[in-house]
Backbone as CSV, one residue per row, in Angstrom:
resi,resn,N_x,N_y,N_z,CA_x,CA_y,CA_z,C_x,C_y,C_z
1,MET,147.177,61.979,-52.154,147.025,60.310,-51.837,146.592,59.669,-53.109
2,SER,147.151,58.269,-53.147,147.070,57.544,-54.069,145.381,57.201,-54.294
3,ASN,144.994,57.056,-55.430,143.394,56.528,-55.357,143.678,55.028,-55.977
4,GLU,144.297,53.893,-55.496,144.401,52.965,-55.338,144.072,52.169,-54.438
5,ILE,143.297,51.564,-54.424,142.920,50.464,-52.807,143.867,49.552,-52.402
6,ARG,144.665,50.009,-51.276,145.574,49.024,-51.139,145.482,47.730,-50.267
7,GLY,146.523,46.990,-50.476,146.503,45.624,-49.796,146.673,46.212,-48.098
8,GLN,147.260,44.470,-47.619,147.537,44.648,-46.069,148.976,45.203,-46.198
9,GLY,149.926,45.104,-46.919,150.982,45.316,-46.357,151.200,46.768,-46.884
10,GLU,152.609,47.615,-46.440,152.551,49.131,-46.532,152.531,49.556,-47.606
11,ASP,153.332,48.535,-48.742,153.143,49.664,-50.373,152.706,48.296,-51.117
12,LEU,152.051,47.513,-50.943,150.964,46.623,-51.845,149.300,47.215,-51.983
13,VAL,149.174,46.999,-53.196,147.755,47.632,-53.892,147.244,46.250,-54.206
14,VAL,145.678,46.438,-54.508,145.179,45.533,-55.006,144.855,45.351,-56.554
15,VAL,145.243,44.618,-57.511,144.824,44.850,-58.908,143.964,43.521,-59.366
16,TYR,143.626,42.731,-58.357,142.020,42.198,-58.955,141.486,41.095,-57.767
17,ARG,140.656,41.645,-58.046,139.524,40.967,-56.756,138.758,39.761,-57.403
18,ALA,139.023,38.470,-56.631,138.818,37.232,-57.353,137.453,36.834,-56.592
19,ALA,136.818,36.006,-57.502,135.332,35.427,-57.608,135.607,34.258,-56.271
20,ASP,136.816,33.499,-56.617,137.026,32.352,-55.982,138.292,31.935,-56.153
21,GLU,138.652,31.399,-55.125,140.199,30.543,-55.283,141.054,30.431,-55.959
22,PHE,139.959,29.626,-57.107,140.572,29.028,-58.716,140.960,30.131,-59.170
23,VAL,139.634,31.231,-59.747,140.558,32.446,-60.179,141.549,33.250,-59.852
24,ALA,141.634,33.004,-58.443,142.922,33.776,-57.763,144.401,33.493,-57.845
25,ASP,144.264,32.028,-57.970,145.523,31.008,-57.810,145.960,31.217,-59.992
26,ILE,144.896,31.345,-60.642,145.022,31.642,-62.120,145.487,33.037,-62.269
27,VAL,145.395,33.975,-61.643,145.648,35.261,-61.378,147.333,35.388,-61.226
28,LEU,146.805,34.494,-59.858,148.403,34.674,-59.529,149.751,34.426,-59.811
29,GLY,149.439,33.110,-60.833,150.273,32.287,-61.328,150.605,33.123,-62.704
30,LEU,149.880,34.094,-63.342,150.075,34.555,-64.273,150.677,36.042,-64.324
31,LEU,150.732,36.929,-62.840,151.536,37.675,-62.403,153.381,37.201,-61.823
32,LYS,153.325,35.742,-61.743,154.438,35.371,-61.417,155.173,35.109,-62.309
33,SER,154.741,34.598,-63.264,155.304,34.109,-64.365,155.617,35.338,-64.982
34,ALA,154.973,36.300,-65.150,155.779,37.733,-65.942,156.845,38.280,-64.962
35,GLY,157.165,37.637,-63.713,158.292,38.275,-62.849,157.522,39.132,-62.029
36,ILE,156.495,39.451,-61.711,155.479,40.399,-60.922,155.503,39.714,-59.510
37,PRO,156.142,39.752,-58.657,155.945,39.421,-56.716,154.331,39.321,-56.859
38,ALA,153.645,38.620,-56.194,151.775,39.001,-56.231,151.501,38.024,-54.698
39,VAL,150.695,38.441,-54.403,150.502,37.586,-52.948,148.789,37.499,-52.930
40,LEU,148.157,36.363,-52.346,146.518,36.517,-52.595,146.660,36.593,-51.147
41,GLU,145.198,37.416,-50.881,145.005,38.356,-49.712,143.394,37.477,-49.510
42,SER,143.452,36.357,-49.040,142.019,35.459,-48.813,141.005,36.504,-47.525
43,ARG,139.828,36.430,-48.042,138.702,37.235,-46.992,138.225,36.042,-46.410
44,GLN,138.672,34.227,-46.709,137.590,33.282,-46.041,138.433,33.201,-44.488
45,VAL,137.132,32.624,-43.536,137.945,32.581,-42.278,137.515,31.203,-42.285
46,PRO,138.842,30.381,-41.713,138.778,28.935,-41.582,137.832,28.523,-40.830
47,GLN,136.935,27.084,-40.867,136.268,26.461,-40.491,134.556,27.198,-40.594
48,MET,134.618,28.561,-41.385,133.659,29.335,-41.940,133.574,29.115,-43.243
49,ASP,133.237,27.869,-43.893,133.147,28.104,-45.565,132.329,28.811,-46.196
50,GLY,133.077,29.839,-46.553,131.872,30.515,-47.994,131.343,31.867,-47.046
51,VAL,131.476,32.323,-45.896,130.753,32.754,-45.040,130.799,34.240,-45.000
52,MET,132.371,34.565,-45.056,132.958,35.889,-46.026,132.882,35.973,-47.160
53,LYS,132.527,34.856,-47.738,132.854,35.574,-49.442,130.950,35.989,-49.784
54,MET,130.037,35.087,-48.894,128.877,35.876,-49.550,128.404,37.173,-48.597
55,GLY,129.794,37.430,-47.491,129.263,38.923,-47.112,129.847,39.545,-47.502
56,GLU,131.358,39.277,-47.938,132.352,40.564,-49.048,131.593,40.576,-50.213
57,GLY,131.055,39.266,-50.802,130.965,39.092,-52.259,132.112,38.854,-53.159
58,TYR,133.359,38.821,-52.608,134.417,37.950,-53.445,134.903,37.276,-52.067
59,TRP,135.911,36.218,-53.265,136.920,35.490,-52.316,137.803,35.782,-51.638
60,GLY,138.728,36.982,-52.428,139.741,37.439,-51.938,140.578,38.436,-52.960
61,ASP,141.618,39.112,-52.617,142.658,39.793,-53.622,143.456,39.604,-53.818
62,VAL,144.134,39.865,-55.188,145.694,39.560,-55.238,146.412,41.149,-55.269
63,VAL,147.281,40.939,-54.682,148.229,42.290,-54.022,149.313,42.185,-54.920
64,VAL,150.098,43.595,-55.528,151.563,43.442,-55.973,151.650,44.586,-55.636
65,PRO,153.146,44.983,-55.159,153.989,46.170,-55.144,153.709,47.452,-55.961
66,ARG,152.913,48.746,-55.660,152.639,49.229,-55.976,153.899,49.591,-57.396
67,ALA,155.085,49.533,-57.329,155.468,49.713,-58.124,155.404,48.863,-59.475
68,ASP,154.328,47.518,-59.160,154.315,46.870,-60.421,152.765,46.499,-60.608
69,ALA,152.293,47.254,-60.038,151.077,47.355,-60.245,150.797,47.841,-62.042
70,GLU,150.919,48.877,-62.152,150.821,49.245,-63.883,150.962,48.025,-64.829
71,GLN,152.089,47.154,-64.483,152.233,46.406,-65.299,151.388,44.877,-64.998
72,ALA,150.985,44.952,-64.126,150.284,43.841,-63.343,148.828,43.955,-63.852
73,ARG,148.188,45.038,-64.003,147.012,45.408,-64.710,146.778,45.463,-65.859
74,GLU,147.738,45.666,-66.910,148.230,45.460,-68.665,148.293,43.872,-68.419
75,ILE,149.011,43.083,-67.675,148.414,41.499,-67.865,147.409,41.128,-67.780
76,LEU,146.614,41.548,-66.651,145.376,40.906,-66.421,144.227,41.604,-67.488
77,LYS,144.417,43.065,-68.168,143.306,43.242,-68.972,143.846,42.581,-70.429
78,ALA,145.268,41.895,-70.555,145.276,40.950,-72.171,144.423,40.262,-71.606
79,TYR,144.715,39.310,-70.320,144.625,38.164,-70.314,143.122,38.022,-70.234
80,GLU,141.926,39.073,-69.493,140.668,38.945,-69.587,139.999,39.308,-71.337
81,GLN,141.004,39.833,-72.172,140.283,40.087,-73.514,140.526,38.595,-74.140
82,GLU,141.355,38.072,-74.064,141.423,36.921,-74.256,140.689,35.752,-73.968
83,GLY,139.898,35.853,-73.209,138.439,34.876,-73.088,138.903,34.260,-71.500
84,GLY,140.027,34.872,-70.742,140.169,34.767,-69.344,138.928,35.138,-68.137
85,LYS,137.995,35.881,-68.679,136.989,36.783,-67.657,136.099,35.775,-67.423
86,SER,135.890,35.665,-65.916,135.869,34.865,-65.372,134.239,35.956,-64.110
87,ALA,133.224,35.196,-64.585,132.457,35.765,-63.751,132.488,36.404,-62.212
88,GLY,132.385,37.911,-61.710,132.312,38.021,-60.291,133.766,38.704,-60.387
89,THR,134.389,38.597,-61.287,135.630,39.486,-60.981,135.527,40.627,-61.432
90,GLU,136.711,41.803,-60.531,136.630,43.278,-60.793,137.913,43.861,-61.172
91,SER,138.669,43.267,-61.894,139.830,43.826,-61.731,139.658,45.527,-62.540
92,GLU,138.532,45.571,-63.539,138.680,47.016,-64.301,137.990,47.966,-63.104
93,LYS,137.135,47.400,-62.047,136.600,47.866,-61.563,137.960,49.145,-60.096
94,LEU,138.605,48.074,-60.339,139.417,48.566,-58.986,139.905,49.806,-59.348
95,GLU,140.208,50.041,-61.117,141.531,51.177,-61.595,140.749,52.377,-61.233
96,GLY,141.496,53.056,-60.730,140.816,54.595,-60.342,139.807,54.672,-59.185
97,THR,139.709,53.458,-58.100,138.977,53.801,-56.985,139.993,54.438,-55.727
98,GLU,139.206,54.753,-54.748,139.675,55.675,-53.836,139.893,54.694,-52.579
99,SER,141.090,54.333,-51.953,141.026,53.814,-51.249,140.990,54.210,-49.591
C-alpha cells in the first residue's frame, strides 16, 4: 500500500495542502507551468464561507497524478526554499504519510 494521501480521483495524490485559495492558485500555476497536470480539491462548502476551513484547518488540496507526484514535490520544495512558503501550508508534512 502506498504511503501517500490520495486525492478524489483514482490515481491522484495530494502534493500540497493549501491554507487558502490564493496559495492554492499559485501552487496550481507553478505545477501547470512545469507541464504537470494538477487539480484543486477545495474543502469549502458554497454559501458557508470559511466553515470547512475552520473545521479542517486548511482551504483544500492540490492533487496530481501519482506518476507526477515526485516531480511536483521537487518543484514545490524549490518554491518554498526560495521564499514562497506561506503560513499554514503542509507540503512537507504530506511526504511519507499514510492514506
